[in-house]
Short mmCIF file of the C-alpha atoms (twelve columns), coordinates in Angstrom:
data_MODEL
# 
_entry.id   MODEL 
# 
loop_
_atom_site.group_PDB 
_atom_site.id 
_atom_site.type_symbol 
_atom_site.label_atom_id 
_atom_site.label_alt_id 
_atom_site.label_comp_id 
_atom_site.label_asym_id 
_atom_site.label_seq_id 
_atom_site.Cartn_x 
_atom_site.Cartn_y 
_atom_site.Cartn_z 
_atom_site.pdbx_PDB_model_num 
ATOM 1   C CA . SER A 1   18.528 -15.808 -3.314  1 
ATOM 2   C CA . HIS A 2   20.857 -17.851 -1.196  1 
ATOM 3   C CA . VAL A 3   21.383 -17.903 2.577   1 
ATOM 4   C CA . ILE A 4   24.077 -19.199 4.889   1 
ATOM 5   C CA . SER A 5   23.193 -19.934 8.492   1 
ATOM 6   C CA . ALA A 6   25.507 -18.351 11.048  1 
ATOM 7   C CA . ASP A 7   25.994 -21.857 12.473  1 
ATOM 8   C CA . LEU A 8   28.157 -22.612 9.435   1 
ATOM 9   C CA . LEU A 9   30.377 -19.553 9.954   1 
ATOM 10  C CA . ASN A 10  32.267 -21.053 12.916  1 
ATOM 11  C CA . GLY A 11  32.454 -17.746 14.794  1 
ATOM 12  C CA . ASP A 12  34.061 -15.873 11.885  1 
ATOM 13  C CA . PHE A 13  32.257 -12.653 12.905  1 
ATOM 14  C CA . PRO A 14  32.736 -12.202 16.669  1 
ATOM 15  C CA . GLU A 15  31.933 -8.485  16.358  1 
ATOM 16  C CA . TRP A 16  28.348 -9.468  15.372  1 
ATOM 17  C CA . PRO A 17  27.273 -11.902 18.092  1 
ATOM 18  C CA . GLU A 18  23.595 -11.667 17.067  1 
ATOM 19  C CA . LEU A 19  24.308 -12.606 13.433  1 
ATOM 20  C CA . LYS A 20  22.067 -15.482 12.349  1 
ATOM 21  C CA . THR A 21  21.996 -15.292 8.539   1 
ATOM 22  C CA . LEU A 22  24.134 -14.088 5.660   1 
ATOM 23  C CA . GLY A 23  22.271 -13.766 2.388   1 
ATOM 24  C CA . VAL A 24  22.674 -12.744 -1.216  1 
ATOM 25  C CA . THR A 25  20.062 -11.957 -3.822  1 
ATOM 26  C CA . ILE A 26  20.553 -11.584 -7.534  1 
ATOM 27  C CA . GLY A 27  18.425 -9.064  -9.369  1 
ATOM 28  C CA . TYR A 28  17.872 -8.601  -13.071 1 
ATOM 29  C CA . ARG A 29  17.629 -4.961  -14.098 1 
ATOM 30  C CA . GLN A 30  16.586 -3.545  -17.465 1 
ATOM 31  C CA . GLU A 31  16.527 0.236   -17.734 1 
ATOM 32  C CA . LYS A 32  15.093 1.947   -20.763 1 
ATOM 33  C CA . GLY A 33  17.798 2.485   -23.381 1 
ATOM 34  C CA . LYS A 34  20.421 0.489   -21.459 1 
ATOM 35  C CA . LEU A 35  21.729 -3.055  -21.556 1 
ATOM 36  C CA . PRO A 36  20.304 -5.442  -18.952 1 
ATOM 37  C CA . SER A 37  22.447 -6.164  -15.922 1 
ATOM 38  C CA . LEU A 38  22.597 -8.448  -12.912 1 
ATOM 39  C CA . GLU A 39  22.881 -6.910  -9.463  1 
ATOM 40  C CA . TYR A 40  24.137 -8.793  -6.429  1 
ATOM 41  C CA . ARG A 41  22.940 -7.534  -3.055  1 
ATOM 42  C CA . TYR A 42  24.314 -8.876  0.196   1 
ATOM 43  C CA . TYR A 43  22.442 -8.947  3.512   1 
ATOM 44  C CA . ILE A 44  23.119 -9.741  7.144   1 
ATOM 45  C CA . SER A 45  20.354 -10.518 9.603   1 
ATOM 46  C CA . SER A 46  19.831 -11.240 13.270  1 
ATOM 47  C CA . ALA A 47  16.855 -13.421 12.250  1 
ATOM 48  C CA . GLU A 48  17.158 -16.998 11.075  1 
ATOM 49  C CA . LEU A 49  15.919 -16.718 7.487   1 
ATOM 50  C CA . THR A 50  15.190 -19.273 4.819   1 
ATOM 51  C CA . GLU A 51  15.814 -18.344 1.197   1 
ATOM 52  C CA . GLU A 52  12.090 -17.714 0.794   1 
ATOM 53  C CA . LYS A 53  11.901 -15.443 3.873   1 
ATOM 54  C CA . LEU A 54  14.954 -13.470 2.717   1 
ATOM 55  C CA . ALA A 55  13.409 -12.987 -0.734  1 
ATOM 56  C CA . GLN A 56  10.125 -11.820 0.844   1 
ATOM 57  C CA . ALA A 57  11.933 -9.344  3.100   1 
ATOM 58  C CA . VAL A 58  13.950 -7.949  0.190   1 
ATOM 59  C CA . ARG A 59  10.867 -7.573  -2.037  1 
ATOM 60  C CA . SER A 60  8.999  -5.864  0.784   1 
ATOM 61  C CA . HIS A 61  11.899 -3.454  1.370   1 
ATOM 62  C CA . TRP A 62  12.189 -2.500  -2.301  1 
ATOM 63  C CA . ARG A 63  8.410  -2.115  -2.675  1 
ATOM 64  C CA . ILE A 64  8.440  0.461   0.136   1 
ATOM 65  C CA . GLU A 65  11.629 2.099   -1.162  1 
ATOM 66  C CA . ASN A 66  10.368 2.353   -4.746  1 
ATOM 67  C CA . ASN A 67  7.016  3.744   -3.587  1 
ATOM 68  C CA . LEU A 68  8.741  6.453   -1.527  1 
ATOM 69  C CA . HIS A 69  10.988 7.487   -4.413  1 
ATOM 70  C CA . TRP A 70  8.080  7.511   -6.854  1 
ATOM 71  C CA . VAL A 71  6.117  9.861   -4.577  1 
ATOM 72  C CA . LEU A 72  9.117  12.116  -4.016  1 
ATOM 73  C CA . ASP A 73  9.748  12.358  -7.749  1 
ATOM 74  C CA . ALA A 74  6.119  12.663  -8.849  1 
ATOM 75  C CA . ILE A 75  5.093  15.183  -6.176  1 
ATOM 76  C CA . PHE A 76  8.337  17.036  -5.446  1 
ATOM 77  C CA . HIS A 77  10.147 16.478  -8.793  1 
ATOM 78  C CA . GLU A 78  13.156 15.154  -6.906  1 
ATOM 79  C CA . ASP A 79  14.865 13.772  -10.028 1 
ATOM 80  C CA . ASP A 80  14.771 17.238  -11.632 1 
ATOM 81  C CA . CYS A 81  16.569 18.890  -8.720  1 
ATOM 82  C CA . GLN A 82  19.822 20.527  -9.795  1 
ATOM 83  C CA . ILE A 83  21.124 21.401  -6.344  1 
ATOM 84  C CA . TYR A 84  24.551 19.812  -5.948  1 
ATOM 85  C CA . ARG A 85  26.689 22.135  -3.829  1 
ATOM 86  C CA . GLU A 86  28.291 20.530  -0.761  1 
ATOM 87  C CA . ASN A 87  25.544 18.993  1.406   1 
ATOM 88  C CA . ALA A 88  22.710 21.001  -0.146  1 
ATOM 89  C CA . ALA A 89  21.234 18.109  -2.162  1 
ATOM 90  C CA . GLU A 90  21.145 15.849  0.893   1 
ATOM 91  C CA . ASN A 91  19.645 18.625  3.049   1 
ATOM 92  C CA . ILE A 92  16.911 19.350  0.483   1 
ATOM 93  C CA . ALA A 93  16.145 15.612  0.238   1 
ATOM 94  C CA . ILE A 94  15.679 15.479  4.023   1 
ATOM 95  C CA . LEU A 95  13.370 18.509  3.899   1 
ATOM 96  C CA . ARG A 96  11.319 16.835  1.140   1 
ATOM 97  C CA . ARG A 97  10.869 13.729  3.275   1 
ATOM 98  C CA . ILE A 98  9.824  15.850  6.259   1 
ATOM 99  C CA . ALA A 99  7.331  17.714  4.054   1 
ATOM 100 C CA . LEU A 100 5.971  14.434  2.672   1 
ATOM 101 C CA . ASN A 101 5.526  13.030  6.191   1 
ATOM 102 C CA . MET A 102 3.725  16.195  7.304   1 
ATOM 103 C CA . LEU A 103 1.415  16.074  4.281   1 
ATOM 104 C CA . LYS A 104 0.624  12.434  5.105   1 
ATOM 105 C CA . GLN A 105 -0.188 13.344  8.733   1 
ATOM 106 C CA . GLU A 106 -2.785 15.916  7.636   1 
ATOM 107 C CA . LYS A 107 -6.132 14.074  7.711   1 
ATOM 108 C CA . THR A 108 -8.186 15.539  4.840   1 
ATOM 109 C CA . LYS A 109 -9.024 13.111  2.034   1 
ATOM 110 C CA . LEU A 110 -7.016 15.044  -0.572  1 
ATOM 111 C CA . SER A 111 -4.164 13.421  -2.480  1 
ATOM 112 C CA . ILE A 112 -0.617 14.314  -1.454  1 
ATOM 113 C CA . ARG A 113 -0.291 16.326  -4.683  1 
ATOM 114 C CA . MET A 114 -3.435 18.348  -3.887  1 
ATOM 115 C CA . LYS A 115 -2.421 18.855  -0.258  1 
ATOM 116 C CA . ARG A 116 0.929  20.236  -1.405  1 
ATOM 117 C CA . LYS A 117 -0.764 22.567  -3.884  1 
ATOM 118 C CA . ARG A 118 -3.330 23.736  -1.334  1 
ATOM 119 C CA . ALA A 119 -0.611 24.349  1.288   1 
ATOM 120 C CA . TRP A 120 1.273  26.433  -1.281  1 
ATOM 121 C CA . MET A 121 -1.842 28.488  -2.101  1 
ATOM 122 C CA . ARG A 122 -3.533 28.838  1.316   1 
ATOM 123 C CA . ILE A 123 -1.661 29.807  4.451   1 
ATOM 124 C CA . GLN A 124 -4.452 28.427  6.647   1 
ATOM 125 C CA . PHE A 125 -4.070 24.966  5.081   1 
ATOM 126 C CA . LEU A 126 -0.264 25.205  5.387   1 
ATOM 127 C CA . GLU A 127 -0.727 25.873  9.104   1 
ATOM 128 C CA . GLN A 128 -3.034 22.843  9.284   1 
ATOM 129 C CA . VAL A 129 -0.354 20.653  7.652   1 
ATOM 130 C CA . LEU A 130 2.337  21.967  10.000  1 
ATOM 131 C CA . GLN A 131 0.086  21.423  13.024  1 
ATOM 132 C CA . ALA A 132 -0.598 17.831  11.937  1 
ATOM 133 C CA . GLY A 133 3.086  17.185  11.243  1 
ATOM 134 C CA . PHE A 134 4.358  18.593  14.514  1 
ATOM 135 C CA . SER A 135 1.578  17.133  16.664  1 
ATOM 136 C CA . ASN A 136 3.175  13.679  16.505  1 
ATOM 137 C CA . LEU A 137 6.465  15.120  17.727  1 
ATOM 138 C CA . ASN A 138 4.860  16.572  20.866  1 
ATOM 139 C CA . VAL A 139 6.363  19.931  19.889  1 
ATOM 140 C CA . ILE A 140 3.128  21.922  19.687  1 
# 
């Protein structure tokens, strides 16, 4: 990774007065059955970051992002979804994330996979999941 302090930008970005750091990271990616590639990702930040701090923030972000996508694919089979019409795919993805958050709010010690299965099979447990999910929204 590499960072440039906003002090060196000489006011080149007046529309971002809080800008403190510009950064770039280079990632090596090797997907099964494909040639390896380098990926450049660019970042802006209102925090003053060293190269090490930028790298830590990026790794932390991708760890969370990859974990979320793994759960959505493993539990909800998101990658197998063949809904593509207009905004339908995006709408279904939002509903999956809402469902995942509600399943996480439900306090039994079951795995997310088992909670989903139980909610599908037992209306009383589904109501419990919905109650837990909506309780944090102050809706119910």
